[in-house]
C-alpha positions as CSV (number, residue, x, y, z in Angstrom):
1,P,-11.4,46.9,-20.2
2,D,-9.9,49.6,-22.3
3,S,-12.0,52.3,-21.0
4,I,-10.8,51.9,-17.0
5,P,-7.6,53.5,-16.1
6,P,-4.7,52.0,-14.5
7,P,-5.5,51.6,-10.6
8,H,-2.7,54.5,-9.9
9,L,-4.4,56.7,-12.0
10,L,-7.9,56.6,-10.2
11,V,-6.2,57.2,-6.9
12,Q,-4.3,60.5,-8.4
13,R,-7.9,61.3,-9.7
14,Q,-9.4,60.7,-5.9
15,Q,-6.6,62.4,-4.2
16,N,-7.6,65.7,-6.9
17,T,-11.2,66.2,-6.4
18,M,-11.0,65.5,-2.4
19,E,-9.1,68.6,-2.2
20,Q,-10.9,71.1,-0.1
21,K,-11.2,74.7,-0.2
22,A,-11.9,76.7,3.1
23,A,-15.2,78.6,3.1
24,D,-15.8,82.3,3.7
25,I,-17.8,83.3,6.6
26,S,-20.5,85.6,7.0
27,S,-20.1,88.8,8.8
28,S,-22.4,87.9,11.4
29,G,-20.3,84.9,12.0
30,Q,-16.6,87.0,11.8
31,L,-18.4,89.0,14.7
32,F,-17.9,86.2,17.2
33,L,-14.9,85.3,15.8
34,K,-12.7,88.6,15.5
35,N,-12.9,88.8,19.1
36,I,-11.2,85.8,20.5
37,H,-7.9,85.0,19.9
38,P,-7.2,82.1,17.2
39,E,-4.9,80.2,19.6
40,L,-8.3,80.0,22.0
41,Y,-10.7,78.6,19.4
42,S,-10.2,75.2,20.1
43,D,-10.8,75.6,24.1
44,V,-13.7,78.3,23.2
45,A,-15.3,75.5,21.2
46,L,-15.3,72.5,23.7
47,L,-16.0,75.3,26.3
48,L,-19.2,76.1,24.3
49,L,-19.9,72.4,23.3
50,F,-19.5,71.1,27.2
51,L,-22.0,73.2,27.7
52,G,-24.9,73.1,25.6
53,L,-24.1,69.0,25.7
54,I,-25.1,69.5,29.7
55,L,-28.0,72.0,29.0
56,A,-29.5,69.2,26.3
57,L,-28.5,66.1,28.5
58,H,-30.6,68.2,31.3
59,F,-33.6,68.8,28.7
60,V,-33.7,65.5,27.9
61,Y,-33.5,64.3,31.5
62,Y,-36.6,67.1,31.9
63,E,-38.9,65.8,29.3
64,V,-38.2,61.6,30.6
65,A,-38.7,63.1,34.2
66,M,-42.5,64.4,33.3
67,L,-43.4,61.4,31.6
68,K,-44.4,60.2,35.0
69,R,-46.4,63.6,36.1
70,P,-47.3,65.2,32.7
71,L,-49.5,67.4,34.2
72,E,-46.4,69.0,35.7
73,R,-45.2,70.1,32.7
74,Q,-44.4,73.9,31.6
75,L,-43.5,75.2,28.4
76,W,-41.3,78.2,29.0
77,P,-38.7,76.2,30.7
78,Q,-38.6,73.8,28.1
79,L,-38.0,76.6,25.0
80,I,-35.5,78.2,27.2
81,I,-33.4,75.6,28.4
82,A,-33.8,74.4,24.2
83,T,-32.7,77.8,23.1
84,F,-29.9,78.1,24.9
85,A,-29.1,74.5,24.4
86,S,-29.0,74.8,20.7
87,S,-26.9,78.3,20.2
88,L,-24.7,77.0,23.0
89,I,-24.0,74.2,20.6
90,G,-24.3,76.2,17.2
91,V,-21.7,78.6,18.5
92,G,-19.2,75.8,19.7
93,F,-19.5,74.2,16.2
94,L,-18.5,77.8,14.4
95,F,-15.5,77.5,16.7
96,L,-14.5,74.4,16.3
97,Y,-14.6,74.6,12.6
98,A,-12.6,77.5,12.8
99,W,-10.1,76.3,14.7
100,A,-9.8,73.4,12.5
101,G,-9.4,75.6,9.3
102,L,-13.0,75.0,7.4
103,Y,-13.3,79.1,7.7
104,Q,-11.5,81.8,6.9
C-alpha cells in the first residue's frame, strides 16, 4: 500500500510518457514533400489514398470474379494493379503523416 503513488501522480506520470516527438523523415521521403506546399498535404493525401483504395478494391473484385473462371486469370494485370495500389496508399500515408505533424 505504501509503494502505490496517489492517483494524481499516476496521471501526471502517464502524461509525461505519452509526449510524442516528430520523427525525422528520410531523404527519399523529403523528395516527395518538398515539391508540394504544406497546406496541400491533406488534399494530396486524401487523393492518393482514395485512388489507392479504388485500385485495391478493383484488385479484390478481379480476384473474386476470377474464382468462377480460374483459367482466364492473368498474372501481370494483378501485379501491376497491386503495385500501383500499394504505392499510392504508401505515398498517401506519407503525406497524411506529414500533414498530421508526425514528420518534420
